[in-house]
C-alpha positions in Angstrom: -14.2 -48.5 -40.9 -13.8 -44.7 -40.5 -16.4 -42.6 -42.3 -15.9 -39.4 -44.1 -16.5 -35.7 -43.3 -17.6 -33.4 -46.1 -18.2 -29.7 -45.7 -20.1 -27.6 -48.3 -19.4 -23.9 -48.3 -20.5 -20.7 -50.0 -22.5 -17.5 -49.8 -26.2 -17.7 -48.6 -28.1 -18.3 -51.9 -25.2 -20.3 -53.5 -27.3 -23.5 -53.4 -25.5 -25.1 -50.5 -28.6 -26.5 -48.7 -30.1 -27.9 -52.0 -26.8 -29.5 -52.9 -26.3 -31.0 -49.4 -29.8 -32.5 -49.6 -29.2 -34.0 -53.1 -25.8 -35.4 -52.2 -27.1 -37.0 -49.0 -30.0 -38.6 -51.0 -27.6 -40.0 -53.6 -25.2 -41.4 -51.0 -28.1 -43.1 -49.1 -29.4 -44.5 -52.4 -25.9 -46.1 -52.8 -26.4 -47.7 -49.4 -24.2 -45.3 -47.3 -25.2 -44.1 -43.9 -25.3 -40.3 -43.9 -25.6 -37.6 -41.3 -26.6 -34.2 -42.5 -25.8 -31.3 -40.2 -25.2 -27.5 -40.3 -23.7 -24.6 -38.5 -24.6 -22.7 -36.4 -26.1 -25.7 -34.7 -29.3 -26.1 -32.6 -27.1 -26.5 -29.5 -27.1 -23.9 -26.7 -24.3 -21.9 -28.2 -25.7 -22.2 -31.7 -29.0 -20.8 -30.6 -27.3 -17.7 -29.1 -25.6 -17.2 -32.5 -28.9 -17.5 -34.4 -30.5 -14.9 -32.1 -27.6 -12.5 -32.8 -27.8 -13.1 -36.5 -31.5 -12.3 -36.5 -30.7 -9.0 -34.9 -32.2 -9.9 -31.4 -29.1 -8.4 -29.9 -25.7 -7.1 -31.1 -22.4 -8.9 -30.5 -18.9 -7.6 -31.2 -17.5 -9.5 -34.3 -14.8 -11.1 -32.1 -17.3 -12.4 -29.6 -19.4 -13.8 -32.4 -16.2 -15.5 -33.8 -15.5 -17.1 -30.4 -19.1 -18.3 -30.1 -18.9 -19.9 -33.6 -15.6 -21.7 -32.6 -17.2 -22.9 -29.3 -20.4 -24.1 -31.2 -18.2 -25.9 -33.7 -16.2 -27.8 -31.0 -19.4 -29.0 -29.4 -20.7 -29.9 -32.8 -17.6 -32.0 -33.5 -17.7 -33.8 -30.1 -21.4 -34.5 -30.1 -22.2 -35.1 -33.8 -19.3 -35.2 -36.3 -16.6 -37.2 -34.6 -19.0 -40.0 -33.3 -20.7 -40.3 -36.7 -17.3 -40.5 -38.6 -15.9 -43.0 -36.1 -18.9 -45.3 -36.6 -18.3 -45.3 -40.4 -21.0 -42.7 -41.5 -20.5 -39.9 -44.0 -21.1 -36.5 -42.4 -22.1 -33.7 -44.6 -22.1 -30.2 -43.0 -23.7 -27.2 -44.5 -21.0 -24.7 -43.4 -18.0 -25.4 -41.2 -14.6 -23.7 -40.4 -14.2 -22.0 -43.8 -17.4 -20.0 -43.2 -15.9 -18.5 -40.1 -12.7 -17.7 -41.9 -14.5 -16.0 -44.8 -17.3 -14.2 -43.0 -15.3 -13.0 -40.0 -12.2 -11.9 -41.8 -14.5 -10.1 -44.3 -16.0 -8.3 -41.3 -12.6 -7.1 -40.2 -11.0 -9.7 -37.9 -7.5 -10.9 -38.6 -7.6 -14.1 -40.6 -4.7 -15.6 -38.5 -6.7 -15.1 -35.3 -9.8 -16.7 -36.7 -7.7 -19.6 -37.8 -6.1 -19.9 -34.4 -9.4 -20.0 -32.5 -10.6 -22.8 -34.9 -7.4 -24.9 -34.9 -8.9 -27.5 -32.5 -11.6 -28.3 -35.1 -10.6 -31.3 -37.2 -10.2 -30.7 -41.0 -12.9 -32.2 -43.2 -11.9 -34.9 -45.7 -13.4 -32.8 -48.4 -14.4 -29.1 -48.5 -16.4 -27.8 -51.5 -16.9 -24.2 -52.2 -20.0 -23.4 -54.4 -18.9 -20.1 -55.9 -21.5 -17.7 -57.1 -21.4 -13.9 -57.6 -23.1 -12.1 -54.7 -25.6 -10.5 -57.0 -26.8 -13.9 -58.1 -27.0 -15.2 -54.5 -29.1 -12.2 -53.4 -31.5 -12.7 -56.3 -32.0 -16.3 -55.4 -32.6 -15.5 -51.7 -35.0 -12.7 -52.6 -37.2 -15.1 -54.5 -37.6 -17.4 -51.5 -37.5 -15.2 -48.4 -36.5 -11.7 -47.1 -32.8 -11.0 -46.9 -31.3 -10.6 -43.5 -29.0 -7.8 -42.4 -25.8 -9.5 -43.8 -27.4 -10.7 -47.0 -28.7 -7.2 -47.9 -25.2 -5.8 -47.6 -23.8 -6.5 -51.1 -20.4 -5.0 -50.4 -20.0 -7.4 -47.4 -21.1 -10.3 -49.6 -18.5 -9.3 -52.2 -15.8 -9.2 -49.4 -17.0 -12.6 -48.2 -16.8 -14.1 -51.6 -13.3 -12.7 -52.1 -12.3 -14.0 -48.6 -13.5 -17.5 -49.6 -11.4 -17.4 -52.8 -8.4 -16.2 -50.8 -8.5 -19.2 -48.5 -9.1 -21.9 -51.1 -5.5 -23.2 -50.8 -5.3 -22.9 -47.0 -8.5 -24.8 -46.5 -7.8 -27.2 -49.4 -11.2 -26.4 -50.9 -12.5 -27.6 -54.2 -14.2 -24.8 -56.1 -17.4 -25.5 -58.1 -19.1 -22.9 -60.3 -22.5 -22.5 -58.7 -23.8 -20.2 -61.4 -25.2 -23.2 -63.4 -28.1 -25.6 -63.2 -28.7 -27.6 -59.9 -28.0 -30.8 -61.8 -24.7 -29.6 -63.3 -23.5 -28.5 -59.9 -24.5 -31.8 -58.3 -22.8 -33.8 -61.0 -19.5 -32.0 -60.2 -20.0 -32.5 -56.4 -20.7 -36.2 -57.0 -17.5 -36.5 -59.1 -15.4 -35.1 -56.2 -17.2 -37.3 -53.6 -16.6 -40.5 -55.7 -12.9 -39.8 -55.6 -13.0 -39.4 -51.8 -14.9 -42.7 -51.4 
């Protein structure tokens, strides 16, 4: 039996990682086999992206977009596709919608970003945890220092708007992340139950 592929999207500080962890725990408790993963990956291309995001070196936005697309295809081939084929539920903290939102918000044509990612299979369910950028920045600030992109509130506003603009194209389900962790998780579980 084929498994399922779920992607959780949103701004940094939206609660994605917490919700992914809670969802995986709930599914495992129900007896499901779950693979939790995220992007950029720990693969060779993903490590280059992480160094660039930390400011170790600068990359043109288009080069960064191509690296994300390459990292994603390797991620699909090595992790996502085999796990789904063996009946597991894969939950990814970020996937294609992140590239579309972040890279178009930084000036790349959305159609081009879509084109370089068209080889990546579509998730069975994509959930956007939507929070205002001011809220996500406050949440991050409490747990760690903001990186270059997170400090840029104007960019975060553009990214949020870009996410909202691609909801239909990416068939995303939008959840209000400006509520308690339990309320957000309840909504996520409701959507996942329909999928299963």
